[in-house]
C-alpha positions in Angstrom: -33.2 -31.8 86.0 -30.3 -30.9 83.7 -29.6 -27.1 84.0 -26.3 -26.7 82.2 -25.0 -28.1 78.9 -21.6 -28.3 77.3 -20.8 -27.2 73.7 -22.0 -30.6 72.4 -25.4 -30.0 74.0 -24.9 -32.7 76.6 -25.9 -32.0 80.2 -23.0 -31.5 82.6 -24.8 -30.1 85.6 -28.1 -30.9 87.3 -30.4 -29.3 89.8 -33.5 -30.3 91.8 -36.9 -29.3 90.4 -37.0 -26.4 92.9 -33.5 -25.3 91.9 -34.6 -25.3 88.3 -37.6 -23.1 89.2 -35.2 -20.7 91.0 -33.1 -20.4 87.8 -36.1 -19.7 85.7 -37.4 -17.1 88.2 -34.0 -15.5 88.3 -34.1 -15.0 84.5 -37.6 -13.6 84.8 -36.5 -11.1 87.5 -33.5 -10.2 85.3 -35.7 -9.6 82.3 -38.1 -7.4 84.3 -35.2 -5.5 85.9 -33.6 -4.7 82.6 -37.0 -3.5 81.3 -37.6 -1.3 84.3 -34.0 0.1 84.2 -34.3 1.1 80.5 -37.8 2.6 81.0 -36.6 4.7 83.9 -33.2 5.6 82.7 -34.1 9.3 82.6 -34.6 9.2 86.4 -31.5 7.4 87.6 -28.7 8.0 85.0 -26.8 11.2 85.7 -26.2 11.6 81.9 -29.9 11.2 81.1 -31.6 12.9 84.1 -34.5 15.2 83.1 -34.1 14.2 79.5 -37.0 12.6 77.6 -36.8 8.8 77.2 -35.3 8.0 73.8 -37.4 5.8 71.6 -34.2 3.8 71.1 -34.2 2.8 74.8 -37.9 1.7 74.4 -37.1 -0.5 71.4 -34.0 -2.0 73.0 -35.8 -2.7 76.3 -38.7 -4.5 74.4 -36.2 -6.4 72.2 -34.2 -7.6 75.2 -37.3 -8.7 77.0 -38.3 -10.7 73.9 -34.8 -12.3 73.4 -34.3 -13.2 77.0 -37.8 -14.6 77.3 -37.2 -16.9 74.3 -33.9 -18.0 75.7 -35.7 -18.8 79.0 -38.2 -20.8 77.0 -35.3 -22.7 75.3 -34.0 -23.5 78.8 -37.4 -24.8 79.9 -37.8 -26.9 76.8 -34.3 -28.4 77.0 -34.4 -29.2 80.7 -38.0 -30.0 81.5 -39.3 -31.3 78.2 -36.0 -32.7 76.8 -36.7 -30.9 73.5 -33.2 -30.3 72.2 -33.6 -27.0 70.4 -30.7 -25.3 72.1 -28.0 -27.2 70.1 -28.9 -25.6 66.8 -30.8 -22.5 67.9 -28.7 -21.0 70.7 -25.9 -19.5 68.7 -28.0 -18.3 65.7 -30.4 -16.7 68.1 -27.6 -14.9 69.9 -26.4 -13.8 66.4 -29.8 -12.2 65.9 -29.6 -10.5 69.3 -26.3 -9.0 68.3 -27.7 -7.9 65.0 -30.7 -6.3 66.7 -28.5 -4.4 69.2 -26.1 -3.3 66.4 -29.0 -2.0 64.4 -29.9 0.5 67.2 -26.5 1.0 68.8 -25.6 4.0 66.6 -28.6 5.8 68.0 -27.9 5.3 71.7 -27.3 8.5 73.6 -24.5 8.7 76.2 -25.5 7.0 79.4 -24.0 4.8 82.2 -26.1 1.6 81.6 -26.4 0.8 77.8 -23.7 0.7 75.2 -19.9 0.8 75.2 -19.3 2.4 78.5 -15.6 3.0 78.9 -13.9 6.1 80.2 -13.2 7.5 76.7 -16.8 7.3 75.5 -18.3 8.5 78.7 -16.1 11.6 78.8 -16.6 12.7 75.2 -19.9 12.8 73.2 -17.8 12.8 70.0 -16.0 9.6 71.1 -19.3 8.0 72.2 -21.0 8.8 68.8 -18.2 7.7 66.6 -17.5 4.5 68.6 -21.1 3.5 68.6 -21.5 4.2 64.8 -18.6 1.7 64.2 -19.7 -0.8 66.8 -23.3 -0.7 65.4 -22.1 -1.7 62.0 -19.7 -4.4 63.3 -22.4 -5.9 65.6 -25.1 -5.9 62.9 -22.9 -7.5 60.2 -21.2 -9.8 62.8 -24.6 -10.9 64.2 -26.0 -11.7 60.7 -22.9 -13.6 59.7 -22.8 -15.4 63.0 -26.5 -16.5 62.5 -25.9 -17.8 59.0 -22.5 -19.5 59.6 -23.6 -21.2 62.9 -26.6 -22.8 61.1 -24.1 -24.5 58.6 -21.7 -26.0 61.1 -21.9 -28.3 64.2 -22.7 -26.9 67.6 -19.0 -27.1 68.7 -17.8 -25.0 65.8 -20.7 -22.6 66.3 -19.5 -21.9 69.8 -15.9 -21.4 68.7 -17.2 -19.0 66.0 -19.3 -17.3 68.7 -16.2 -16.8 70.9 -14.2 -15.3 68.0 -17.1 -13.0 66.9 -17.5 -11.8 70.5 -13.8 -10.9 70.8 -13.9 -9.0 67.5 -17.2 -7.2 68.4 -15.7 -6.0 71.7 -12.0 -5.4 71.0 -12.3 -3.4 67.7 -14.7 -0.8 69.1 -12.7 -0.4 72.3 -9.5 0.0 70.3 -11.1 2.5 68.0 -12.4 4.4 71.0 -8.9 4.6 72.4 -7.6 5.8 69.0 -10.3 8.5 69.0 -9.3 9.5 72.5 -5.7 10.0 71.5 -6.7 11.9 68.4 -9.0 14.2 70.4 -6.3 14.7 73.0 -3.8 15.7 70.3 -6.3 17.9 68.5 -9.0 19.2 71.0 -10.9 21.0 68.2 -11.6 17.8 66.3 -15.0 17.2 67.9 -16.2 20.7 67.1 -15.1 20.4 63.5 -16.9 17.1 63.2 -20.2 18.7 64.5 -19.8 21.5 62.0 
């Protein structure tokens, strides 16, 4: 059974039927694990211990379960039923996932599991909030644009655009976070002024 496909949608790796079942089961376990993690983040994350579970974590956990389940169905349809939906649907669907995450990113409270978890955001609530506000806008707009543009071009170009979009959505927030870190280091009172 084909289990991996190149950017043209052609199979380039195969597995036995049992191997295919293991791949599907792995994705199911991953989905369930992500759901349990986000539902119990208040018990295991040092930054969230004894704090009420944010409704944002609930929404993100349900959304990720939905998106990963649909991707799993795409894999089953492509490999087992030879229904070639992945070619046109994969990148637009990922664009929708980024837009969904971007829509809620601004509201994610500091934690060690979800969001842009780099030293500068984890050490400063001000840096975390400002970085996630910017990242949320970039991910939402980038996800919508990625969805629309990838529907208008071939699968090869859609994957190239996906790579470029991912680089932008990751590099800009990290660079901005570092800039805020330097700014806060030079002016320690900036976070307090921002709250006021």
